[in-house]
C-alpha positions in Angstrom: -6.2 -49.9 166.2 -7.3 -47.3 163.7 -6.2 -43.7 164.3 -8.8 -41.1 163.7 -7.5 -38.5 161.2 -7.9 -34.8 161.7 -10.3 -33.8 159.0 -11.1 -30.3 160.4 -9.8 -28.5 157.3 -11.5 -30.9 155.0 -15.0 -30.3 156.2 -14.3 -26.6 157.3 -11.7 -25.3 154.8 -10.6 -21.7 155.1 -10.0 -21.6 151.3 -11.1 -23.7 148.3 -9.7 -24.0 144.8 -11.7 -25.7 142.1 -9.5 -27.2 139.4 -11.3 -27.5 136.1 -13.7 -24.7 137.0 -15.9 -23.6 134.1 -18.0 -20.6 133.2 -20.4 -23.1 131.5 -23.5 -23.4 133.6 -24.8 -26.9 134.1 -21.2 -28.3 134.3 -19.5 -29.8 137.4 -16.8 -27.2 137.1 -19.4 -24.5 137.5 -21.6 -26.2 140.1 -18.9 -26.6 142.7 -18.0 -22.9 142.4 -21.6 -21.8 142.4 -22.4 -24.0 145.4 -19.8 -22.2 147.4 -21.4 -18.8 146.5 -24.9 -20.0 147.2 -23.9 -21.4 150.6 -22.1 -18.2 151.5 -18.7 -19.7 151.9 -16.7 -17.1 153.9 -13.2 -18.0 152.8 -11.3 -17.4 149.5 -12.5 -19.2 146.4 -10.1 -19.8 143.6 -11.4 -21.2 140.3 -8.7 -22.8 138.2 -9.4 -22.5 134.5 -7.4 -22.4 131.3 -10.1 -20.6 129.4 -12.3 -18.4 131.7 -11.3 -15.1 133.2 -13.8 -15.5 136.0 -16.3 -18.2 137.2 -19.5 -17.1 138.9 -18.0 -13.8 139.8 -14.8 -15.1 141.2 -11.5 -14.2 139.4 -10.0 -17.4 137.8 -6.4 -18.5 137.7 -4.7 -20.6 135.1 -3.0 -23.0 137.5 -2.8 -23.8 141.2 0.7 -22.4 141.2 -0.8 -18.9 140.3 -3.1 -18.8 143.3 -1.8 -16.1 145.7 -2.9 -17.5 149.0 -2.9 -20.8 151.0 -5.4 -23.4 150.0 -7.0 -25.9 152.4 -9.0 -27.9 149.9 -8.7 -28.5 146.1 -11.7 -29.9 144.3 -10.8 -31.5 141.0 -13.1 -31.6 138.0 -10.2 -32.4 135.7 -9.9 -35.5 133.5 -8.0 -38.4 135.1 -5.1 -37.8 132.8 -4.4 -34.6 134.6 -4.6 -35.7 138.2 -0.9 -36.7 138.8 0.2 -33.2 137.8 -2.5 -31.7 140.0 -1.3 -33.8 143.0 2.3 -32.5 142.3 1.0 -28.9 142.4 -0.9 -29.6 145.6 2.2 -31.1 147.3 4.3 -28.1 146.2 1.7 -25.7 147.6 1.2 -27.7 150.8 -2.5 -28.3 150.2 -3.6 -30.7 152.9 -6.8 -32.0 151.2 -7.7 -32.9 147.6 -11.2 -34.1 146.6 -11.4 -35.8 143.2 -14.8 -35.6 141.6 -12.7 -37.0 138.7 -13.6 -40.6 137.9 -12.7 -43.3 135.4 -10.3 -45.2 137.6 -10.5 -48.7 138.9 -14.3 -48.7 138.8 -14.1 -49.0 135.0 -12.4 -52.4 135.2 -9.6 -51.2 133.0 -6.1 -52.3 134.0 -4.5 -49.1 132.9 -7.1 -47.0 134.9 -6.5 -49.2 137.9 -2.7 -48.7 137.6 -3.3 -44.9 137.4 -5.3 -45.1 140.6 -2.3 -46.9 142.3 0.0 -44.1 141.1 -2.4 -41.5 142.4 -2.5 -42.9 145.9 1.3 -43.2 146.0 1.7 -39.6 144.8 -0.7 -38.4 147.4 1.1 -40.3 150.2 4.5 -39.0 149.0 3.3 -35.4 148.8 1.4 -35.4 152.1 -1.9 -34.8 150.5 -5.0 -36.5 151.9 -7.4 -37.7 149.2 -11.2 -37.8 149.2 -12.4 -40.0 146.3 -11.8 -40.4 143.4 -15.2 -40.8 141.7 -17.2 -39.0 144.3 -19.3 -35.8 144.7 -17.4 -34.9 147.9 -18.6 -32.8 150.8 -21.8 -31.3 152.1 -21.3 -29.4 155.4 -23.8 -26.6 156.0 -21.9 -25.5 159.1 -18.7 -25.0 157.0 -20.9 -23.5 154.1 -19.7 -26.0 151.6 -21.8 -28.3 149.4 -21.6 -30.4 146.3 -24.9 -29.1 145.1 -26.4 -25.6 145.4 -29.9 -26.9 146.1 -29.1 -28.8 149.3 -30.7 -27.6 152.6 -28.9 -24.9 154.5 -29.9 -25.9 158.0 -27.1 -27.6 160.0 -27.5 -30.3 162.6 -26.0 -33.4 164.2 -26.8 -36.0 161.5 -23.8 -37.3 159.6 -23.9 -39.5 156.5 -21.2 -41.4 154.6 -22.0 -42.7 151.1 -20.1 -44.6 148.5 -22.8 -43.4 146.0 -23.3 -39.8 145.1 -26.9 -40.0 144.1 -27.7 -41.9 147.3 -26.1 -39.0 149.3 -28.2 -36.5 147.5 -31.4 -38.5 148.1 -30.8 -39.1 151.8 -29.9 -35.4 152.3 -33.1 -34.1 150.6 -35.5 -36.8 151.8 -34.1 -36.8 155.3 -34.4 -33.0 155.6 -38.0 -33.2 154.6 -38.5 -35.5 157.6 -36.7 -33.2 160.0 -33.2 -34.5 159.8 -30.6 -31.7 159.9 -27.3 -32.8 158.5 -23.9 -31.7 159.7 -21.3 -33.6 157.8 -22.0 -35.6 154.6 -19.3 -37.2 152.5 -19.6 -39.1 149.2 -16.2 -40.8 149.1 -16.6 -42.8 145.9 -13.7 -45.3 145.5 -12.5 -44.4 149.0 -8.8 -44.7 148.0 -7.2 -42.8 150.9 -10.0 -41.5 153.1 -11.7 -44.8 153.4 -15.1 -45.3 155.1 -13.2 -46.6 158.1 -11.2 -43.4 158.5 -14.2 -41.3 158.0 -16.1 -43.2 160.6 -13.3 -43.0 163.0 -13.3 -39.2 162.6 -17.1 -38.9 163.1 -16.8 -41.1 166.2 -14.9 -38.3 167.9 -16.7 -35.4 166.3 -18.6 -33.4 169.0 -21.0 -32.0 166.4 -22.2 -35.4 165.2 -25.0 -37.1 167.2 -26.1 -39.9 164.8 -24.3 -41.5 161.8 -25.7 -43.2 158.8 -23.8 -44.8 156.0 -24.3 -46.4 152.6 -21.6 -48.9 151.9 -21.0 -51.1 148.9 -17.7 -52.5 150.0 -14.6 -51.6 152.0 -10.9 -52.0 151.2 -9.9 -52.7 154.8 -12.4 -55.0 156.6 -10.6 -55.1 159.9 -10.1 -51.3 160.0 -13.8 -50.8 159.1 -14.9 -53.1 161.9 -12.7 -51.3 164.5 -13.9 -47.8 163.4 -17.5 -49.0 163.4 -17.2 -50.4 166.9 -15.5 -47.2 168.0 -18.3 -45.0 166.6 -21.2 -47.3 167.7 -19.9 -47.2 171.3 -20.4 -43.4 171.3 -23.5 -42.7 169.2 -26.1 -44.5 167.0 -24.7 -45.8 163.8 -26.8 -47.1 160.9 -25.2 -49.1 158.1 -27.0 -49.7 154.8 -24.9 -52.5 153.2 -25.7 -52.6 149.5 -24.5 -55.3 147.0 -25.9 -58.1 149.1 -27.1 -60.1 146.1 -25.1 -61.5 143.1 -26.6 -58.8 140.9 -26.0 -56.1 143.4 -22.4 -57.1 144.0 -21.8 -57.0 140.2 -23.3 -53.6 140.0 -21.3 -52.3 142.9 -18.0 -53.4 141.4 -18.7 -51.4 138.2 -19.9 -48.4 140.2 -17.1 -47.9 142.7 -14.8 -50.9 142.3 -16.2 -52.2 145.6 -15.8 -55.7 146.8 -19.2 -56.5 148.2 -18.5 -59.5 150.5 -20.7 -62.0 152.2 -24.1 -60.8 153.3 -24.0 -63.0 156.5 -20.5 -61.8 157.3 -21.5 -58.2 157.0 -24.7 -58.6 159.1 -22.7 -60.4 161.8 -19.9 -57.7 161.8 -22.4 -54.9 162.0 -24.3 -56.5 164.9 -21.1 -57.4 166.8 -19.8 -53.8 166.4 -23.0 -52.5 168.1 -24.3 -50.8 165.0 -27.7 -51.2 163.3 -28.2 -52.7 159.9 -30.6 -51.3 157.3 -31.5 -52.9 154.1 -33.0 -50.0 152.2 -32.8 -46.2 152.0 -36.2 -46.1 153.7 -34.9 -48.0 156.7 -31.8 -45.8 156.9 -34.1 -42.7 157.0 -36.5 -44.2 159.5 -33.7 -45.2 161.9 -31.9 -41.9 161.6 -35.2 -40.0 162.2 -35.9 -42.0 165.3 -32.3 -41.8 166.6 -32.0 -38.1 165.9 -35.4 -36.8 167.0 -36.5 -39.1 169.8 -35.2 -39.5 173.3 -33.9 -43.0 174.1 -36.6 -45.3 175.6 -36.1 -46.7 179.0 -37.7 -50.0 178.1 -40.1 -51.8 175.7 -43.5 -51.2 177.3 -45.4 -49.4 174.6 -48.6 -47.3 174.5 -50.5 -47.1 171.2 -53.3 -44.7 170.4 -55.3 -43.5 167.4 -56.8 -45.0 164.3 -59.9 -47.2 164.0 -60.3 -50.8 165.0 -58.3 -52.2 162.1 -55.4 -49.8 162.6 -55.4 -50.7 166.3 -55.1 -54.4 165.6 -52.4 -53.8 163.0 -50.5 -51.6 165.5 -50.6 -54.2 168.1 -49.3 -56.8 165.7 -46.5 -54.5 164.5 -45.5 -53.6 168.1 -45.3 -57.2 169.3 -43.6 -58.5 166.2 -40.8 -55.9 166.9 -40.3 -56.9 170.4 -42.6 -54.5 172.4 -44.8 -55.3 175.3 -48.3 -54.0 174.6 -49.1 -53.3 178.2 -52.9 -53.4 179.0 -54.4 -50.2 180.2 -53.3 -49.8 183.9 -55.9 -49.4 186.6 -54.8 -45.8 187.4 -55.4 -44.7 183.8 -58.7 -46.7 183.6 -60.0 -44.9 186.7 -59.2 -41.5 185.1 -61.1 -42.6 182.1 -64.0 -43.7 184.3 -64.1 -40.2 185.8 -64.4 -38.6 182.4 -66.3 -41.1 180.3 -67.8 -43.9 182.5 -69.2 -45.8 179.6 -65.7 -46.3 178.1 -63.9 -47.3 181.3 -64.3 -51.1 180.8 -64.2 -50.9 177.0 -61.1 -48.9 176.0 -57.8 -50.6 176.0 -54.2 -50.5 174.6 -54.1 -49.9 171.7 -56.7 -47.1 171.9 -59.4 -47.5 169.2 -60.2 -44.0 168.2 -63.5 -45.0 166.6 -65.1 -45.8 170.0 -64.3 -42.4 171.5 -66.7 -40.3 169.5 -69.0 -38.2 171.7 -67.4 -39.4 174.9 -65.5 -36.2 175.7 -62.2 -38.2 175.5 -59.9 -38.2 172.5 -56.9 -40.4 171.6 -54.7 -37.4 172.4 -56.2 -37.2 175.8 -55.6 -40.9 176.4 -52.1 -40.5 175.1 -51.4 -37.8 177.6 -52.7 -40.0 180.5 -50.7 -43.1 179.3 -47.5 -41.1 178.9 -47.8 -39.9 182.5 -48.2 -43.4 183.8 -45.0 -45.3 184.8 -46.4 -48.4 183.1 -45.2 -47.2 179.7 -41.8 -46.4 178.3 -42.7 -45.0 174.8 -45.6 -44.5 172.5 -46.9 -44.7 168.9 -49.5 -42.1 168.1 -51.6 -42.9 165.0 -53.1 -39.6 163.6 -56.0 -41.4 162.0 -56.1 -38.9 159.2 -58.6 -40.7 157.0 -61.3 -40.6 159.8 -60.8 -36.8 160.1 -60.9 -36.1 156.4 -64.2 -37.9 156.1 -65.9 -35.5 158.5 -67.3 -31.9 158.0 -64.5 -29.4 158.4 -62.2 -32.4 158.4 -59.1 -30.4 157.5 -59.4 -28.0 160.3 -60.2 -30.8 162.8 -57.1 -32.7 161.6 -54.9 -29.6 162.1 -56.4 -29.0 165.5 -55.8 -32.6 166.6 -52.2 -32.6 165.3 -51.4 -29.3 167.0 -52.4 -30.9 170.3 -50.6 -34.1 169.5 -47.4 -32.1 168.8 -47.7 -30.3 172.1 -48.1 -33.6 174.0 -45.3 -35.3 172.3 -43.0 -32.2 172.5 -43.5 -32.1 176.3 -43.0 -35.8 176.9 -39.7 -37.1 178.2 -40.7 -40.5 176.6 -40.3 -41.0 172.9 -43.5 -40.6 170.8 -43.5 -41.7 167.2 -46.2 -40.1 165.1 -47.8 -42.1 162.2 -49.3 -39.9 159.5 -50.1 -41.9 156.3 -48.5 -41.2 152.9 -50.3 -38.7 150.7 -52.2 -41.3 148.6 -55.5 -39.8 147.6 -57.1 -38.5 144.4 -58.6 -35.5 146.3 -56.3 -32.4 145.7 -57.7 -30.7 148.9 -56.8 -33.8 151.0 -53.3 -33.9 149.5 -52.7 -30.3 150.4 -54.0 -30.7 153.9 -51.9 -33.8 154.6 -48.7 -32.3 153.3 -49.4 -29.1 155.3 -50.0 -31.1 158.5 -46.9 -33.3 157.9 -44.7 -30.3 157.3 -46.1 -28.7 160.5 -45.4 -31.8 162.6 -41.8 -32.1 161.2 -41.2 -28.4 161.8 -42.1 -28.9 165.5 -39.5 -31.6 165.8 -41.6 -34.7 165.8 -40.5 -38.1 164.4 -43.1 -38.8 161.7 -43.5 -42.1 159.9 -45.8 -43.1 157.0 -47.0 -46.4 158.6 -47.2 -48.0 162.0 -45.1 -50.9 160.7 -42.2 -48.7 159.8 -42.5 -46.8 163.1 -42.5 -50.0 165.2 -39.6 -51.5 163.2 -37.4 -48.4 163.7 -38.2 -48.0 167.4 -37.7 -51.8 167.9 -34.1 -51.6 166.7 -33.3 -48.6 168.9 -35.1 -49.6 172.2 -33.0 -51.4 174.8 
């Protein structure tokens, strides 16, 4: 059974030293120091540099030995030839955590570099130093005011993300934030030599600040330990795993990227399912699942209400819902009678999905029907198609769209049932339309709604989370 490590001082250090700090802007040794300043890190920052007297306004020190105070975390931008000496200094100073941005170890395929990596692990174990990396960007924890890039969002939340790839971690953090995800703890662990994905997962399983976990994994060094940690975490909160390197070409790329052993696709899919986690096969699927898990309440069942869009969108929505295991329940008599009282001509015509195109001039809107359907016990959840193209083709279309979306946001926000909102991607040659769509999307996200670019993606994500 895997024992969750205590990583409190890794994610929330009281002091940070950056070895290989640099006064040269646009260098990793400057970026890490600058990120701490931009994020308002409240503890002591100690740049370690042989050439600079100060870095980004912080006084620099020639070696870790010269630092006057205790250090919880050392970030290394040194070349790999200097890391064993750095580990010795960390051990002497009783530094509990070392993060190696430093790369060029086993991922290179070089036997000498792989041997150095083995020596590195042995030195860390002997010196009592926990190691994140090597070959990884490290940590992004807005709550602890630490980040591996100064341009990352500052808002903190309950979404956690583990990534073997640095660029993937950046993309998920930025794109997820634009869709309403607020990240708490993000770790790019690179080669995962000591703090493996299994150990990081085990820690996040018990972390009270983490509500949903996503992960990008190319391979793991300890399959049994990873499965145990995944099972532990998935029993407590939603866990989404994007397993990359599924193809022969992907596996070859993974081995040169982080020295990962990709493994069998079928074996991975089976293990993820048996552990109770959810498998994603693209970054888009990871984000869709994390958005749904983080922003929507859990559905009580699979009876779905669908509103909005024209006839074609309604048919597509019904297909997408049923193909993802939902029951597209016909409009119940109680709702139909309420429709009859407001728009008699529609009472025997309107159904589920609600075709927005037949409602014009009736006094009823798709939002009004959504409200009635959510109040009825026949439905467990809903998908609301905004139908933006219909609005934008009308006089004052932008204002009408904003008004409809404000009402939709109020209805969804007051519902105890999950409501996924579908607002299409900004794909138009009209600059005015692009501006309106982006403004509306940002408004919906800011109000806490789970917004998807297509009904197919919304139904897919909801289908993997519904009971």
